[in-house]
N, C-alpha and C positions, 0 to 999 in steps of 0.2 A: 702605366698601373692605374690610372684612372680609367682609361678606354678598355682594358681588359677587365675591370670588374664590372662595367656596363653590359659590356658584353657578354661577362658571366649570367648578370641579371636578368639580362633579356633571355637566354638560354631557359633559364630555371621557369621564365614567364611562359615562353613558347611551350614547353614541355609539361607544364602542369596538368594533373589530371580534370575530366569533367566534374567531379566532385569538388577537387580543390580550388576549382577557380569559382566555385559559388560562394555566395554568402556565407557563415558559420549553420545560421540555421537551417537554409535550403541544401546544405551539403549534408547536415545529419539527418533531414528527411528523406534526401536522395541515398543516404546509404543504409536507412530501415529498408527503404522499399527495394533496393537490392539484396539485402538479406531477405526479406520476405520471398521476391522472387525466387533466388535461389534455394529458398528452403521448399517452394512449390513443385519447384523442378524435380529436386531430389526425391520430394512425396512421390510425384508422379510416376519416375522411373522405378522406385522401388515396389510400388503397388504392381505396376506392370510385372515385374520379375517374378513377385509372388503371386500372382495370377497364373501366368509363365507355367512355374513348377508346378499346379495342379494336374496338368497336361501329362505329367510324366509321373502320376502318382496311381497306382493301382486302386485305390479306395480313397474317395473324397472324405476330406473330416467335416465333418459336422459344423465345425466353427473353428476358428482361427487358433490352431495349437501350436504346443512349444516350437516345434521344427520351423512352423511357417512363421511363426512370430521371431524366432532367432534369424532366418533368413532375411525378412523385411528390415531388421536392425544393421545388418550387414549390409545391405543393399541401399539403406540409407546415408550409411558412412561412406559407401564406395560412389555413389552419387553426389557427394559432397555437402550432405546437411551438416550444420555446425553442431557441437556436442551440446551448447546451452539449450538448444532446442530440441534435442533428441528424443527426449524422453516424452514430449509432447507428439513428437510425429510419428513414434511408436503407437502410442495409444491411439491416434486418429488412424494409423494403418489398421491396427488390430479392428476398430469400430467397422472401416469401409469393407476388412475380409469377411469379418463377420456379417455383415449385412448380404454380401456376394454369394457366399456360403448357405444363405438362410434363403435365398432366390431359388423357386422353383425353376425358373425357364434356365439360370445360368448352370444350375447341377445340372438340369437335361441337357443343355449345351455340351459341359462339360464330361459328360456319361464315359465313364472309362471303358464302357463296352462297345463306343464307336469302333470302327474300322480304321476311318480317317479323323485325326486330329491331329493339327500341327500348330504349334506356338511360333511366333515369329516367324512366319513363313516367308520367304524371298521369292520376288516374281522378277521377271524383267519384262518390258512392254514397250514395243515401239510404236508409236504414233505420230502421226503429222512429221514424219522424217525426223523424229528425235526418240530416242532410248530412254528409260527411264527405269532406274533399280525403286522396287516398292518392298516393303516388309508388311506384312499383314499380323496384326496382333494374334491372331485366332482366327482359324478355318477347320471347319468341320462338316462333314456329311450326315444328313439326314437319312438314314438308309430306307425309313419309309416311304418318303417321297421321291428320293432321287436327287434332293435340292443341294446343293452347298451354302453355305452360311458364311461372310465375313463378320467377324465381331472387332469393333474397335473401342479398347478401353478409354476413357476418359474421367478422370477425377475431379472435374469441375462441379459446383454445387450450383444452385439458383440460388440468388440473394434474398434474405431474410423475410422481404415481403412478394418475392417474386413468386407466381404460379409454375410448380414444375413442368406442366404440360407445353405452357409457353416457352419456357426455359430450353426443353426439351426440342422444340419447334425451334428455335434461333439455332441451336447448336447443330440440328440436323441440316438447316439451310447454311450454316458456314462451312460444315465439312463434307458435304452433297459433292463438290469436286473430288474429292479425294476418295469417297467412298465410290464414286461411280469411276473414277480410274483404276481402282482395286477390280470392280466388279467386270470392266471390258477387259483388263488382263486375264482374268478367269477365261471369259466367254472367249477370247481369243484362242485359248487351248482347249476350245471344243467341249467345255462345261455345258451343258443345258441350260440349267436353270440357277440362279445365283442370287442370293437375299443378303442384304447388307442391313449391319445394327451397330448403334453405338450403346454401350453398356456403361453405366455410371455405377461404380463400387460402392460410393458414400449414399446411392439413394437404393441400391439393391434393385435398380429396374433398367429395363433395354426398352429402346426406341428404333423401331425400324424405319429405314428407308422406302419411302414410297417406287415400285417397281421403275416408273417412269423418271 
């Protein structure tokens, strides 16, 4: 019996989760961090879905209307947002969508009159003997120039004392390989010129990746 008890205790120690194995204060801090990360992921997913839905509208709303707000709330829940933080996330999402819909560039990009507008556009690209499956947040064609634009939505924001332009430069550097892969996949399909941009709804601004 003593041996069985020791074996059972040993198993419990080996199977304790990463938070359980930390001291109480550290486990509590880790738990808060995990909740915050889950909320941020849910927020990003929900805002993406709300922006995606605008591609299927015949007319863009001036602000986040009731229909868009309802979709946002459902998307947050489906993405795993916890109910205690739900109202705050919904309000933050409304702010992001209001700023995006108030931005002239994004309204131009989402113009319902465009012949080519695609949300969550899938692409398969073969490079270096590897086939990759890609999904573009938003793809549209500017009929006046013949250019195609790839827009990747990001819900990150600069820190309280961080310069927005320096923040954008860092974000572009971080996501340049991803955007370059998107561009290469489209160019491989014979599209002549492709421009890429990151769009930050909470800033209501886009930042374009240099062509080179």
